N, C-alpha and C positions, 0 to 999 in steps of 0.2 A: 188423727183429732184435728180439727180447725185449727189454725192458725190465729184465729182472732179471741182466745184466752182473755181470760179479763185477769188485768196486772197484779191481782189478789187474787186466786181462783176459789180460796176458803171464803172469802165477802162472801159472796152471794152463790153458795152450792149450787141452785137451781140454774143460773143463768150460765155458769160456767160448764154442766153439763149440756144445756143448749148447746153452748158454744161445742161442745166436744163431741160427735156422734159417737156411739159407745159407751162413753162412761155412764159405769152405774152412778145412780145418785139415790139417797134412801130421805127424802121431804124429811121425816121426824128428827133427823141429825141436826136441822138445822132449826129445830124447834126445841130440843130439850138442851143442844149442847152447853147452853151458860147456864142451866140450874144444875146441870150433872157437874161441869168445872166447878163450881162456888162449891159443893157438896165434897169434892177430889178435896180442894185445896186445903179443906179443915181437916181430910181422912189421912191426908198424906204428907212425909215428911217433908222440911224444908229442902232436908240436904239432897244428893243425888243418888236416884233409887230408879229403878224398871216397874214398869209395870205392863203385866202379861194381859193382853185381851184376848178375851176368846168368843169365836163367832162374830170378827172383826164388820163383818158387812160389805159394804163398800172401802170402808179406811175413812172417813171422813171422821169419826170421832176420833181416830189414833191422830192425825195430822192435827187439829184441831186443838186437842190437850197437849201435845208436843210443844204446838206456838205460845199454848198458853201456859204452863207452868213447866219455866225454861229448865226445873231440874228433875223433869223426867225422859227416861227414855221410853221408850213406850211400843210395845213388842205387837202388834197385832197377828193373827192367826185367821185361817178358810180351814172351814171341814173339805171343801172341792177346790180343784185344781183352778175352774172356773171361776169360785170366791177370790184364789189367791192373784188370777189375773185382774179382778175388778179393782184390787186393794192396789197393784200397781199402778194401777191406772192414774190414780190421783198421785200417788208417789212421784210419779215423772213430771207433775206439774209441779211439785213443791220440794224442791232440789234441796231447797237453803233447811229442808227438816231432815233429810234422807237417812243422815249422822245420828238422828234421835228417832228415828223411825224408821227402821231395819226390815229387811224387804219379810213378808208374813210368812209364815212356819204353815204346815200341813196339821190340826192339832182337828179332829173328832172327839168335841166335849164328852160324848155318852162310852169310848172306851179308852179311861186314865187306863197304868201311864203313861201322861205325855211326854215328850221327850224335852229336852231344855236344863238350863240351869236354875238354881233357888231365884228367886225374885221375892222383891217388896212387896206385889201387890199383883192381885189376877181381878180386873174386872169384865164384868160381864153386861151386856143391855137387851132386851128383849127376847130373851131365847126360849125362859122357861115356858112360856104359854106355847109358844109355835113348834114344841116337839114332844115327844112323852115324856112321861115322870124319869122311863131313865136316862133322858139326858142332864136331869138336874142333881141326880144322886152322883152320875158321873162326873158334872161339872165341882162338885162341893169333891170327891176325894179325891180328883186331878186336883183340885189346887193345895188340898191340906197336905197332898205329896209334893208340891213345889213352892211354897212360901216359907220363907226364912223366918226366923224366931222374931216373933212380933210383927210378923206380915199380916194384912187382911185382904178379905175378900168381898168385895162388895158388886153384890148383883141389883141391877136396875130392871122392873118393870112393874105390872100393874101385880097387885096380889091383892088375895080376899083375905080378912083378920077376922075373926072371933068367929070364924064359920061362914061370915056373910060377904057381899060385896061391900067394899068402899065407896061407890057411888053407883047410881042408876044407869051412866056409860059402859061403867065395867061388867053389867048382868047383862047387856045389849052385846059388847063384846066377848063376852065366853060362851052366849050363845051360837054370834057366829062362827065362833071357831071350833066349837065340838060340832055344828054341824057342816065344818068344809073337814075337820078329820076328825073322829073319838077321842083319839090318845093325846089331842091338844087341850085349851083351855085355863085358866085360872088358876096358881095354884095356892095352897093355903099357906100363908107366912109361917102358921106355927111348925108345918111337916117339914120347911124349909130350917126350921128352927131346930127343931129333932134332928135333922137329918144333918147337921153342921157339928151340934153337939156329940152325937154319935161318932166323930171323927175328930172330936179334942179340938174343937172348934172352940171359942169365946160367942158366945152371943150378944153383940154390943147395941145399942137403941140404934133402929134403922131412922132413915130422915123420910119423911112426907115432901112428895115433889108433886110440881104441877101436873095437873090433870089427873087425878088420884092415882099416881103410880107412889113407889115406894124403892129406895136403897137399902138394901139389906145389906149389913154389915157384921163379918166374923172375922175373929182375931185370934192368928196362932201364937198361942205362948208364949 
């Protein structure tokens, strides 16, 4: 990596990625991290708690949330060795956070049960629409098995509601996704709700998020 790393790697992730050849950067994380943080601040306890993130991507969310919400231990995960390496690249730049963002673990959302101890929350962003429906089914099953009593599953991304798109942008996005892969596409929120209910989770009111996204919320009794 380049020696000209910004003093605060998380302040401008795009600049950090430019300074560090090979570092993976997801531009959407910089756009949505603050609205997500605000929602998590409302939903998570103020006491020390542990969040398992499924499909962490670059790991930028993990580090930002851990920095912004100091009560959190945020456990990232990915489904491939390449994904784990991408997260480690960002962890190396933020040694002050590594005690609360441990090394990522290998988890395939579609293949529960997942290894590990019970957690207070499971979080996932932008997975359900770029994976087969079986990944969403596995996500809910795996989360239900890992959550402590009273724990919460939070799923961020674009969803259909009442059988339709929540905005014209989502309609175009869905068409593009299905052209790229017929097993992809925006999921119906009601179908995810039903899946969670079938696994014994309580459906709580979801949150409307910027750019026609949603944060779906499910609670372990």
